[in-house]
C-alpha positions, 0 to 999 in steps of 0.5 A: 587844371583845377576846377577854378581854372576850368571855370575861368577858362570857360566863356558864356553862361552855364546851364544847371546840368553843366554846373552839376557835372563840373561840381559833381552834385545833384541839380536840386542842390544847385537849384536850392543854392541858386534860390537861397542866393548862396550860388551866384546865378541869374535868370534869362526868362524862366531859365537859370544860368551861371557866370563861370567867372562868378562861380569861379570867384564864389569858390575862391571866397569859400576856400581859405589858406591852410597854414600847414600846406599853404594850400586852400582848404574847404570851408562850410558853404552856407547861405549868403545874402542876396538873390540871383538877378533876373534878366528880362 
């Protein structure tokens, strides 16, 4: 099962630590990307959460087809427009 399939199989909001473990990155990196709006996120009170379905969509958008293998290759991940939503 690949990373996107793992995300799509999940239900419920993910915490920063869960996403860090899955993506293999530091929590500060996740917080920065969420604050810039380059990683889809939302807030519940003071806590930041991630919808695994939205993160899977985001990952799919960040990969383009590789003409030689037909597989998707990584693209540089840069900031996108928008800011995470807040839920009171």
